[in-house]
C-alpha positions, 0 to 999 in steps of 0.5 A, a space after each residue: 544487481 547482485 541478489 546472492 545474499 537473499 535467504 529463504 525465510 519469512 520475516 526480516 528478523 535481524 536481517 536488516 542491512 541498515 540499523 534503525 534511525 531517527 527522523 532528522 526533522 518532521 512536521 505537518 503541511 497544510 495541503 487543503 484549506 477547504 477540507 482542513 487536511 494537513 499531512 504529517 511527514 518525517 525526513 531521514 538521512 542527509 539534507 543533501 542526499 538523493 531524495 526518495 519519496 516513500 508512499 505507504 500502502 493501504 490506502 490508509 496504512 500510514 508510515 512508521 520509522 522502520 520504513 526508512 531502513 530500506 535505505 542507506 542512511 548516508 546516501 538517501 534523503 528519505 521522506 515518509 508521510 502519512 496520506 490523508 485521513 490516516 496516521 498522524 495526518 489530520 483530520 484522521 478517520 478514527 478521531 474525526 470520523 469519515 465525513 471529515 477525513 474522507 472529504 477531498 480524499 482521492 488519488 488526485 488529491 494525494 498526487 497533489 499532496 506529493 507535489 506540495 510536499 516536494 515544494 515545501 521540502 525544496 526538492 527541485 530535481 528528480 527523486 526516487 519514488 518508492 511504494 508497495 501495494 497501494 503505494 505502487 499504485 500511487 507511485 505509478 499514478 504520480 509518475 504518469 502525472 509527473 514523469 519529469 520528477 521521477 528518477 526511478 520507480 521502486 515498486 513492491 507487490 504491484 497493485 493495479 486495482 482492477 475489478 478482478 484484483 479486488 474480487 480476488 481479495 474480497 469476494 472469492 466464494 463468499 456468495 456460496 460460502 454458507 453452502 460449501 465453505 471449502 468449495 473452489 468456486 472462484 479464484 481468491 485469497 480464501 483458498 490459502 486462508 480459509 479460517 481467516 476468510 470465515 472470520 471476514 464473512 462472519 460479520 455479514 449475513 448470507 445476503 450481504 455476502 453477495 457483495 462483500 466490499 459494498 456490505 462492509 462499506 455500508 457498515 462503515 458509512 453508518 452513523 452509529 446511534 448507540 453503543 451497540 452500533 459503534 461496537 459493530 462498526 469497530 468489530 467490522 473495521 478490525 475484522 477487515 484490517 486483520 484479514 489483510 494483515 494476516 494474509 500479507 505474510 506467507 507465514 501468518 502472524 498472530 492475528 491479535 498482534 501488530 498494527 492491524 489489530 489496533 483499533 485506531 489503525 483499523 478504523 482508518 485502514 478499513 474505512 479509507 480502503 473501502 472508500 477507495 475501492 468503492 470508487 475504483 481507486 479514483 483512477 480511470 479503468 486501464 489508466 495505469 497500463 494504458 500509460 505504460 509508454 510514460 512508465 517505460 520512460 522511467 527506470 522501473 524496479 519491481 519486487 514481487 512475492 511469488 506467494 503474495 495473496 493480497 496482490 497476486 503475481 499476475 499483477 506484476 506480470 501484467 505490468 511487465 508485459 505492458 512495459 515490454 509492449 512499450 519497448 522497455 524491460 523493467 530495470 529490475 524484476 525480482 520474484 521472491 520466495 515470499 508473500 506480500 509484506 515488505 517486511 518479509 525477509 526476501 522482499 526487504 533484502 531485495 528492495 534494499 539491494 535495489 536501492 544500494 545498486 541504483 546508479 549515483 547521479 552523474 555516474 
């Protein structure tokens, strides 16, 4: 793979290789009659192109047309879809509430949805599976369940979802923050983003900061009895969403801009994440690395930002070690001078370079 064209910069800017495109077709697919779930999907590129299943992050992050720009529009048939409860999929957490949208909303359900979408779109052979952050988690879980359907895994910002990974992102020094807000008492993303960390903790009482994730989930699970409680819930969702949105970039964006500051996006993103995090991502501890032999049977391409504070580089290191322990080197392993976001220049160009360099079928 030739990565000589990578440049040092924070945002992708006008450095995209491929121009914006429009979906060739789109629609909704009924995936769960019992809970009423239907997922929204879009397809880009030629109907006879190499299929790519794009798995967005979060969970709850939803897709946008910009995500199709990692792929050569003349070569790849790219499928974007909004996972259960978010984006244009229905029921949506923001519109229908968590009781409806989080019902039957687990990792196993999402893996099943990928299979149903494959069948509905007539994908019978192997496909490339492309996912970042939570999308990398779901991609690995899917590949372990259906390795025969995976031509390759293209993973960015590896998220293994172990307890230590979540504590790094959401707990840090929270329990003692009121006494010494700048004390380095535990590892955590707060070290690089102390102001934003203070905003996240400001929603909670001192006692509630003993378990940040559980305390936020209690707010999200509350059935608001009045406008004041509804406002509290929305404020908590926006604060949660903005925390992750801001720290996703090595050079933080203005907190009030972008999708993370949108009320509907935040309500979906925060509540779906809290739902999954409270349930260990609905994945047995050790499941992903414990099946490294299955992952090693598939070409695995990894891009990870050295300065990623949402999913620190140690997570990619653990995956690489597990693959090597199973007897396989990653097909590609690129550590970029970037943070977490796929839209940071070096991450985006590395991902595009990988897709451009994949061997064509039969080559």
